[in-house]
N, C-alpha and C positions, 0 to 999 in steps of 0.2 A: 475613408478607411473604415472597416468594420469595427464596431465597438461593443464591448461586453462588460457587465459588472459581475465580478466573481466575489462572493461572500464566503470567507473561510469558516470552518466549523468551530475553531477554538483559538487559543492564543497562538500567535505566530511571530517570528519563527521559533521553533523548539526542536529538540532531537527526536521527537516522536514520529511515527509513521504518518500521522495526519499532516504534519508540517512538511515532510518530504513529499507527500502526495501533492499538496497545494503548490509547493515551489515548482515541481516538475510540470504539473498541468498548466500552470500560468505561464511558465517559460515557453512551453510548447505552443500554446495558443498565440502568444506574442510572436513567436517565430513564424507562425502561419499568417502574419499580417493583421492579427486582431489586436486592437488597442484595448488593453485590459485595465479596468479600474478595480484594484484589489482592496477589499475592505476586510480588516481583520482586527481581532482583539490584541491589544498590546499592553505589556506591563510598563514599558518605558514611555510610550506615546511617540516613539521615534520610528522612522522608516527602517526597513531591514537592509536596504541597499543590496539586495540579492539580484536585482534585475537591472539590465543596462539599456533596454529599449522597449518601447511600446507598452510599458507597464507604469501606471500611476498608482502609487501606494497611498492608501488612506487608513493609517493606524488609528484605532480608537482606544485611548488609554482607559483601562478599567481596573478596579480593585480585584484582588484574588478573593472573591467572596461569592456566596451563594446567589447574591443578587446581581451578579455581573451580567446575567442574561437580560435582566430588566433594563439595566443601564445601556446595554448594547442595543436593545430594541429602541429605546428612547433616542439614542444617537443615530440610528438608522432613520427614524421618523424625521429627525431634524435635517436629514439629507434627502428629503423627498424630491427636491428639485432635480438633483443629480439622478436619483433612482428612476425617475420618470422618463429620462432621456434614452436609456439603453436597456436591452434585454438583460435578465439576471440569471446567472447560474449560481446556485447556492448549495453549500453543504451544511448550513446552519439551520437547525430546526426552528430556532427563535425567529429567524428572518422570514419564515413562511407566513408569519402573521401579516406581513405586508400584503399578502394576497387578499386580505379582508377589504382592502381598498379596491373598488371596482376597476380602477384604471389598470391595475397590475394583472388582471385576467389575461391569459395568453401571453404574458411577458416573463413568466418565471418558470424555470425548470429546477426541480429538486433532485440532488444526488444523494441517494440513501446508502448508508454503509451499515445499517442495522434495521430491524423491524420498526415500524412506526409506533406501535404500542399506545401512545397517548391518544385518548379519545378526541381531544380538540384537534390534534394534528390529522387524524384520519378523517374527521368530519370536514375540515377545511380543504384538505387535498381532494376529497370527493366532490364537495360542493363547487369548488373552483376549477375542477378537472385539471389539476396541475400535473403535467407529465413528470415521470420519475425515471432517473437513471439508477439502476440497481447494480451493485458490484458483482453479483453472481446470479446464476439461474436459480439457485436455491433461495436466495433472498427475494428474487422476483416472485417465486411461488408463495413465499410467506406473506409478502405484502398483498398479493392478489387475494389470499385467504382472509387477510385482515380487512380489506376494503369491500370484498364481495361486489365488485363493480368492474366495468370494462374500461378502466383507465388505461392510458398508454404507459407501459413500463418497458424501458429499454435496458438491456443488459450491457454494461460496460465494465469489464474486468479492470483490475489495476494494470500497471504497465511498467516499463523500464526503458531507459536509454540503452543504446547498443554500446558495449565496451569492446567486444571482439578482441580478446586477449590471445594473440598468437603466441605459442610457446614452442621452444625447441628442447631437445633433451638436455642441453647445456643449462637450461633454466632450473632444472630439478636438483635440489640438494639430495644427499644420500638418504636423509631421513624422510619417510613418508609423512605427509601432512593431511589431516582431516580438519576442516574449518567450519565453524558455526558463526554466523553474524546475526545479532539480535539482542534481546534483553534476557534477564534471568527471572522474569516474572513467572507466575504460576502457569503451568501447562506448556512451557516452551521446551521441555525435555532435557533440561540441563542435567538432571539426575541421571538420565539414561546415558548422556555423553560421558559423564564422570565414571559411571560404571564400565562403559566401554574402555575408557582410558586405563582403568585398573586391570582389565583383562588383556589389553593390547599394548603392552609396554613398549613395543617396537615402533609405535606410531606416535607422532606428535599431534596433540589435539589443541587447536588454536581457537579461543573464544573471543570474539570481537563485539563490543557494544557496551551498553550501560550495565556492566557486570561488576559487582563489588566482590573482589577476591576474598576479602576478609570474612564475608558471610558464607562462603562456600565450605570452609573448614576442610580444604583439600591440600594434601601434601604429596602431590604426584609430580615427579620431575618431568613427565611428558605432557603436562597440561600447562599451556601458556595463556594467561589472561592479559588481553591487550587494552581493555577499557574502551571508552568511546573514541572513535577515529573518524576523521573526515573521509569523504569518498575516495580521494586520491590515495590516502593511506590504506584504506580497505583494499583497494585494487592491488596495491603493491604486495599485500599478503596473499590475497586470493589467487593471484596469477601463478603462484608456485604451489598451489594446493593440488592434491590428488583427488580429493572428494569433498563435496559440500554437504552438510547435514542440516536437515530441517525436521527434527523429531517432535512435531506437534503432538500434544496429548489431548485426551478427551475433555480435560478440565481447563482448557485454555481460557484464561481470564484477562481482560483488558484492565487498564487503570480505572475505567468507569464502572468496573464490576460486572460487565457483560461477558457471558460465555459465548464466543463467536464461532466455534469450531464447525457449526452446521451451515454457516452462510458466508463466511469470510472470503476475501480475495487477498491473500497475503502478499504484501509488497515484496517480502523477502524472496519468494519463489521467482518472481519476474526478474529481480536483480540477479539471482543465481543463474537464470537462463542466459543472461548477458555475458557471463564470465568465461564461457567456453570450458567449463569444468563439470564433470559428471556429478549429479546430485542424488542423494537418497532422502526420501520424503515420507512422512507418515501417510498412510493410505486412508483417506476420507473421501466420501462422495464429492464434496465441493472441490477437492484437489483434482479429482478426475475430470472436472470441467476444463482443466487446462493441460494437465499432464497425462501421458499414456505410459503405463508400466511396461518397461522393457523397450520402449521406443525413444523417449526423451528423459526418462528418469527411472529409478527403481523405487517403487512404492511398497511400503511395508507396514504391517500391523504395528501400531505404536507400542503395543505390549509385548511384542515378540523379540526379546533381547537377542536370542541366538541368531535370528534372521538378520538383525541389524549387523551383528558381528560378521556373519558369513558374507553379507553383501559388501561390506567394506573390503573384506579380504578378496572377494571376487573382482571388484573394480581395480584393486591394486595389482592383481595378477593378470588381468585381461585388458591390455591396453587398447585392443581393437574394440572391445565393448565400450570402454570408457570414451573413446573418440566418437563412436557411433551415437551414444546418448547425448554427449555435450554438443555435438554438431547438429543433431536434430532439434535440441532445445533452442539453440541459437537461431536456427532457421525459422522455427515456429515463432519465436519472439519477433524476429524481423518482419515476418509476414502478417502477424496478427496483433501483437501486444506491445508495440512501442507507444510512447507518449504522443508521437506525431500521428500514428494511426488513430489513437483515442481522440485526439483533437479534431481530426477529419470527421470522425463520427459525430462528435458533439456539434460541430458547425452544421453538419447535414441535418441533425435533429432539430436545431434551432430554425433552420430554413423550413423544414416540414411543419413544425409546430407554430412558429411565430412569423415566418416569412421575413426574418430579420436580416439575413445576410445574402439574400438572393439579388 
């Protein structure tokens, strides 16, 4: 059986997009017949028990401290016997230091979700010629400019599983629903959604995710805060939605302080594509790597409030357009952006770069 070591980028499992990405990618690789050794930081030191086959979990218990990366590296070095056996796919910047050992040359592929930035990381990647998976074409260009070298950089956008939510008219309640799934962090566009709710009292706005209602200071009867939900619960709400909203702003900031709007591959967009519901998304160049305005989504300037309002009204009134957009988004996801498609590409890249699975 093909075997692969996957090193997660952070503590796992958690409710963050990083954790969702890791779970889905590992599950998909395992479903392809790859035996995956999943190494991850753990607060408890216990396995996640999220996987039922072909996955051997190796949790490394670490303190929540600035030195956790150092402890993680020490733990990896102590597992050199295992690490030497199989090729490594890693999203952990710390783990790239393993490439300093001559044996690991041509055995590691690094998946980058942000620019390299650190001088030591750029130098190590260049000197060891480590292949990189970049999550967007924009990020690939940034890394190419950082390295100024002809390394192999493959673009692998994020992905989603297929939900294919078939709906009949009987599924629709009388109240029109606009749904947002995500967090309330900076740059997510929550303020825009609440402003839309003020002006569009005839529509219910549902916000799902790590959203603290007490911090929003909102008293609108047409705004429903659902808090964090598991995937099954999200699907039960989304399947009766009329429109999905992704109002990213120019100052989108992650928990680590990075502004990623120029190079991100937002997991939310791919999950939206799977729901068979039309979506309205902020128009940024990196979004246009995946979506086409008027074909599989409506893309709008994040600052144009009136256009957001009129686009929601358009989708509500034009069922033919809504069906056209949602159908095309679902078909594109199925043909290009599922986790299984992504796994196929990763396996092929390992074959090309390392000859590991041939």
